[in-house]
C-alpha positions in Angstrom: 32.1 -4.7 18.0 34.6 -2.1 15.6 33.8 -0.8 12.5 36.2 -1.7 10.0 36.2 0.6 6.9 38.3 0.1 4.2 38.6 0.0 0.0 39.5 -1.9 -2.3 42.6 -1.5 -4.8 39.8 -0.3 -7.3 38.7 2.4 -4.7 35.2 0.3 -3.8 34.5 0.3 -0.5 34.0 -2.2 2.5 32.6 -1.7 5.5 32.3 -4.2 7.9 31.7 -4.8 11.9 34.6 -7.1 13.2 35.2 -7.9 17.2 37.1 -5.7 19.3 39.5 -8.6 21.0 39.6 -10.2 17.2 41.0 -6.5 16.4 42.9 -6.3 19.2 44.6 -9.5 18.3 45.4 -8.5 14.7 47.2 -5.5 15.7 49.0 -7.2 17.9 50.1 -10.3 14.6 50.8 -6.2 12.9 52.6 -4.9 14.9 55.1 -7.4 15.4 55.4 -8.2 11.6 56.0 -4.1 11.5 59.2 -4.1 14.4 60.4 -7.8 14.5 61.5 -9.7 11.8 58.9 -12.7 11.5 55.5 -13.4 9.5 52.2 -15.1 11.9 50.3 -18.2 10.7 46.6 -17.8 10.8 43.9 -21.1 10.8 41.3 -21.1 10.0 38.4 -24.3 10.5 34.9 -25.7 11.1 32.5 -27.6 8.9 31.7 -26.6 6.2 29.3 -23.6 5.7 29.8 -22.3 9.6 32.1 -19.2 7.4 35.9 -19.4 7.5 36.2 -17.9 4.2 34.3 -14.8 5.2 35.3 -14.6 8.7 38.9 -15.3 7.0 38.6 -12.9 4.1 37.8 -9.7 6.7 41.0 -10.7 8.3 42.4 -10.1 4.9 40.8 -6.5 4.5 42.2 -6.1 7.8 45.8 -6.5 7.6 46.2 -6.2 4.2 45.4 -3.0 2.4 46.0 -4.2 -0.9 44.7 -7.2 0.1 42.1 -8.6 -2.8 41.1 -12.5 -4.4 44.9 -11.8 -6.2 45.5 -13.1 -3.2 43.6 -16.2 -2.2 44.2 -19.7 -3.9 42.7 -22.7 -3.8 45.8 -24.9 -4.8 49.0 -26.0 -2.6 51.3 -25.3 -6.1 49.6 -21.9 -6.7 49.3 -21.3 -3.0 53.4 -21.8 -3.2 54.0 -19.2 -6.1 52.1 -16.8 -4.7 55.1 -17.0 -1.2 58.2 -16.8 -4.0 56.1 -13.3 -5.3 55.6 -12.4 -1.7 56.1 -8.2 0.1 56.0 -7.3 3.1 52.9 -6.6 4.8 51.0 -8.9 2.3 48.3 -11.5 3.6 47.4 -14.9 2.3 44.4 -17.1 1.9 44.9 -21.3 1.2 41.0 -22.3 1.1 41.4 -25.4 1.5 37.9 -26.3 2.7 36.3 -27.3 0.4 38.7 -30.0 -0.8 37.4 -33.4 0.4 39.7 -34.8 3.2 41.4 -38.6 2.1 44.1 -39.0 3.2 46.1 -38.5 0.0 44.3 -34.6 -0.4 46.0 -34.5 3.7 49.5 -35.2 2.9 49.0 -33.0 -0.3 48.5 -30.6 2.7 51.0 -30.9 5.4 53.5 -30.9 2.8 52.6 -28.2 1.5 52.3 -26.4 5.0 56.1 -27.2 6.0 57.3 -25.4 3.0 55.2 -23.1 3.1 56.6 -22.3 6.8 60.7 -22.7 5.8 60.0 -20.1 2.8 57.2 -17.1 5.2 60.3 -16.8 8.1 61.9 -14.0 7.3 59.8 -12.5 4.8 57.1 -10.0 7.3 53.6 -11.7 5.5 50.8 -13.1 7.1 49.8 -16.4 6.4 45.7 -17.9 6.9 44.6 -21.2 6.4 41.0 -22.7 6.3 41.0 -26.2 6.7 38.3 -28.3 7.7 39.7 -29.9 11.1 42.6 -27.7 13.1 42.8 -32.0 14.1 44.0 -33.2 10.4 47.0 -30.9 10.4 50.6 -32.4 10.9 51.5 -32.9 14.9 54.7 -29.9 14.5 52.7 -27.4 12.0 49.6 -27.0 14.9 51.6 -27.2 18.3 54.6 -25.0 16.5 53.9 -22.6 13.7 50.5 -21.8 14.1 50.0 -17.9 15.5 46.6 -17.5 16.3 43.3 -20.5 16.0 40.2 -19.5 15.3 37.3 -22.1 14.8 34.1 -20.8 13.5 30.4 -22.9 15.1 27.2 -23.6 15.2 24.3 -24.9 16.9 22.8 -25.5 13.0 24.1 -23.9 9.0 21.8 -21.1 10.3 23.4 -20.3 12.4 26.9 -18.4 11.8 29.7 -15.6 13.0 30.6 -17.2 16.1 34.4 -18.5 16.7 35.9 -18.7 20.0 40.0 -17.8 19.7 43.3 -19.8 21.0 46.9 -18.9 21.4 49.6 -18.3 23.6 47.9 -15.1 25.9 49.9 -13.7 28.5 49.0 -16.2 30.9 51.9 -18.0 29.1 49.1 -20.5 28.6 49.7 -22.0 24.7 45.5 -23.0 24.2 47.0 -23.9 21.0 48.8 -26.3 21.6 46.9 -28.1 24.8 44.1 -28.2 22.9 46.0 -30.7 20.0 46.7 -32.8 22.6 44.2 -32.7 24.5 40.8 -33.1 21.9 42.3 -34.5 19.0 41.2 -38.3 20.0 37.7 -37.4 20.0 38.1 -33.5 18.4 37.3 -32.1 20.7 37.5 -28.2 21.8 36.1 -28.6 24.6 39.6 -28.0 26.6 41.1 -25.4 27.0 38.8 -22.6 27.8 39.1 -20.3 24.7 41.5 -17.3 25.0 37.6 -15.8 24.1 34.7 -16.6 22.0 33.3 -13.0 19.8 31.6 -12.6 16.2 32.0 -11.4 12.4 29.4 -9.9 10.8 28.3 -12.2 6.9 29.6 -9.4 5.5 31.7 -11.2 1.9 34.5 -8.8 1.9 35.3 -10.0 -2.3 33.1 -10.3 -5.3 31.5 -13.0 -4.6 30.8 -14.9 -8.1 34.5 -14.3 -9.4 35.7 -16.2 -5.4 33.2 -19.5 -6.6 34.6 -19.4 -9.8 37.4 -19.2 -9.1 37.3 -22.0 -5.9 35.9 -24.0 -8.5 38.2 -23.8 -11.0 41.6 -24.5 -8.5 39.6 -27.5 -6.3 38.7 -29.0 -9.8 43.0 -28.7 -11.0 43.4 -30.6 -7.2 40.9 -33.2 -7.4 41.9 -34.3 -10.8 45.5 -34.7 -9.2 47.1 -33.0 -11.5 48.0 -30.5 -8.5 49.3 -33.9 -6.2 51.4 -34.7 -8.7 53.1 -30.9 -9.6 53.6 -30.5 -5.4 55.2 -33.7 -5.5 57.4 -33.3 -8.5 58.0 -30.1 -6.4 59.1 -31.7 -3.5 61.2 -34.2 -5.0 62.9 -31.6 -7.7 63.5 -28.7 -4.6 65.1 -32.5 -2.4 67.3 -33.5 -5.5 68.9 -29.5 -5.5 69.5 -29.8 -2.5 71.3 -33.2 -3.2 73.2 -31.6 -6.2 74.0 -29.2 -4.3 76.3 -30.6 -1.0 76.8 -32.9 -3.6 79.4 -30.7 -5.0 80.2 -29.4 -1.4 78.3 -26.1 -0.7 77.4 -25.8 3.1 74.3 -25.2 5.2 74.5 -22.1 4.3 75.5 -21.6 0.9 73.0 -24.3 -0.2 70.1 -21.6 2.6 71.5 -18.7 0.3 71.0 -20.1 -3.1 66.9 -22.0 -2.0 65.6 -19.7 0.0 65.3 -22.5 2.0 66.4 -22.0 6.1 69.6 -24.4 7.2 66.6 -26.7 9.5 64.6 -27.9 6.7 67.6 -28.9 4.6 69.1 -30.7 8.1 65.8 -32.9 7.4 65.6 -33.7 3.3 69.6 -34.6 3.4 68.3 -37.0 6.5 65.1 -38.0 5.7 65.3 -38.1 1.9 69.0 -39.5 1.6 70.2 -41.0 5.5 72.5 -38.4 5.3 73.1 -37.8 9.2 75.7 -35.2 8.7 77.0 -32.3 6.3 79.9 -30.4 5.8 
């Protein structure tokens, strides 16, 4: 275990133990962002009460010296709005863990992640998703976009602080992809073998009382249907904007510059939403 010692934006000391293997893994991602035009996506899953948010916040503090409650989001639209304003080195957490995993909720979450992926490509930021189950994510998102999966687990509600880490190691084996393909049917984390098993402390590195207050507001808004409707409306507006730009003769490259979307996303929108196989 390694001692992590930081100060928050108000100057308060934050001190906790972090698994040595995890420290080295995060250092690799941090080096990649500092030296290359990329972003890092971390997924943390596990059943309720196992410490997903605790671990996520510890990672946030490790990666981003300005991490705090203002970088934690509980509904899709707020999260996407936060990404729009992101700066190099920012770490954002989307905490979906307390949402009811209904089909409609999962559909909104998956759509939100798709849009987020198109936004962060070259922003040089860190994104952490806390989800109930990695296997509930869209197939392409799960096997193609996640750089690190941390599965938190325990034998009981009082047995917390354990995780298994999956990522593409130096041996070339993509354990995230293999886990999804081999484990989805039975929601099993047994194969392939994790890159390593680790532990984390129970230190909640942000104001827990304020966190609970903000989380409940976000969850209530989502479950009331307000956020879901706003997100669907935002997707519709985005798609119509792409169609409008195409209709006035804009090229994919020009549309990408105007909207901030990737060219691949623009092609997908035109093909899936408007049945347009070709773009000028």
